[in-house]
N, C-alpha and C positions, 0 to 999 in steps of 0.2 A: 177568116185571120190567117190561117196558114197558108192561103194562094196569097195572097194581101206579102204576108212576111215573102215565099218563094220569089214572088216577083219582085219585091224590091230590093233581094239577097242579091238577088240574079242579074239586079241589072250590071253590065259594061260600061257604061257613058252617064255621066252625071247631067244629062239636057234629061237623054229617058226617068231618069229616077227622081228629079223637078218633076217631071211633067206627071207621073204616077205620085207623087205627094199632091201635086195642086188637083185632082182625080179627085184623092181620098179627103183633102179639105174642102172639095165642092162638097162631099157625103157626112159634110158634118155642120154642112150647112155653112161655110164659107169661098165668097166670091173670089179672095186672094191672101196668097201666103208668100211667107220669104222666107228664106232659109239663108243664114250666112254661118262662112268658115272660118273660124283665126289657128293660121297654127300660131306653135309655140317659140317657129324661130324664122326671120332674127330677132335679137332680141329687143330693139331699137325699132325696126317696123315692119313688124310681121305681117307675113302673106295674109292675102284675105281674100276670100272667094264669094259674091253675092248670087244668090240667085232668084229673082220675083218675078211673078202676073200682076205687078202694080201697075198702074197706067204708064206710062210713057212719060208723059208730062209730068205725072210725079217725082217717077225715078231722075227726069232728068233737074227737079228743082229737089230734090234730098241730096241728087251730087253739088247741084250749086252753090247750095247753101250750108252744105258741106252738117249735114244733120246727124251725121252717123257720131260726132263725137258728142252729141249735146242729147244724142236718141236718149228718154230714160229707161225708156226699155234693157237696150243698149249697158245701159249701166247698171240698172238691176240683176241682169245679166252676171254681169260681170261678177258680183258679188253671189247668188244666190243663186241655184237651182231651181228656186219654186217655181211654180208660171206664174205672170201677173199678167192682169186686166186693166184694158185702157182706159180710165179714167180724167176728169179734169184737175183731183187733185196731184196723180201720178204724175200730166202734165204743164202744169199750173208755173216751174220756172221753167219750160219754152212755150209758152202762151204763143210765137206765133207759129212753130211748128207743128202745135195741135187746130192751130185753126188752119193752117197751109193742106194738112191732112186730110179735116174734115172738107173742105173745100171740092177735094177730089173722090168724096164718098166714102173717106176713110175712118169713119167716126166707133165702129165697134175692134176692139183687136185683141188678141191675148196670144201670150207670150212663154217663151219657157227656153231656156240654156240649158247646154248638156255641155257635157266632159268626158275625152275618155283618157286610157294610163298612159297615150304619148302625149298628154299635154294639148289636144286640138281640144278647142274651144267649138257649141257652135251652135246657134241658135235658131226655132221655128214661131212664125210669127202668123195667127190666119187673122185673116180680118175680111170686116165689111158691114153696108153702109144699114143703115134702119134698123130693125127692131134688136136691145141690149142683150145681153149675155143673163137668163135670167137666174136664180139659184135650180131650178130644175132642170134647166138644158145643163148646165154645170155638172149634177149629177148626174143627168143622162150621160153626156158625152167627153168630160174632163180625161177619164184613162183612157180613154181612145186617143185622144190629143195629147195625154203627155207620151202612149205606147206610140202614136206620130212622132214625135218629137224625135224619140231614141233611138230608132226605128230610119229615121229621115239620117240622123247623126251616124251609124253605125254605117249605111251605105256610103255616105258624102263622105266619109273619116276615111275609110277602104279603097274611093279613087281616086278620093284628090292628094291622098298624103303622100304621096312617091311621087305624084306632079308638080304639087308646091315645093315637096320637098327633098328633094332625089338623095339628099345625105341621111335619109330616115330609114330605106335601105340598105345604107352600111354598117359591116358587122364589124367590128372594131376586135383585135385578138388576145389574149389574154393577159400576155404584158400589155397593152395599151389599155386596158381598161385601168389596171392597173397602177399607170402612169396617170390616169388620172385620177383618181382614186385619190394618192397624193398630192397631189394638183390643191384638189376639191378641201383634203386636211389641210 
């Protein structure tokens, strides 16, 4: 774990970092994974970065159908940091999305959201086809999955915050902070 943590923390490119995340997800028994990062600004149209190794045709379908807006795992992640396991009940309100995903072999999944002090929100999703997540598998692997979620978020936030929000690196003077506090009050 120390070697993996060091490699993840020293990655200098978000694409290399994602390759490492994919490799660790594969070690956990998942063929596919996705990581999304949502910046807190701008307020009306937050910047979003998404990485995944899903089949290209599924990526295209997901985008064409605007599934991001309706995806219940994303909605869950916006209001909770608890992991969520894909199920018929979870996807009941968006049957078409669930059927489409399954047609691409994406029928078993686990997702967890993360947040940081800067207000950036992230979500890691691990997916595969075939065998469901058993209670025994979850007991054995969920700590590692949660760890991977947190490390992925820390690494992606570190690499992408200044690229996506250049204003995040701006330091305000004491007087500017004071004026903003008065404005806020």
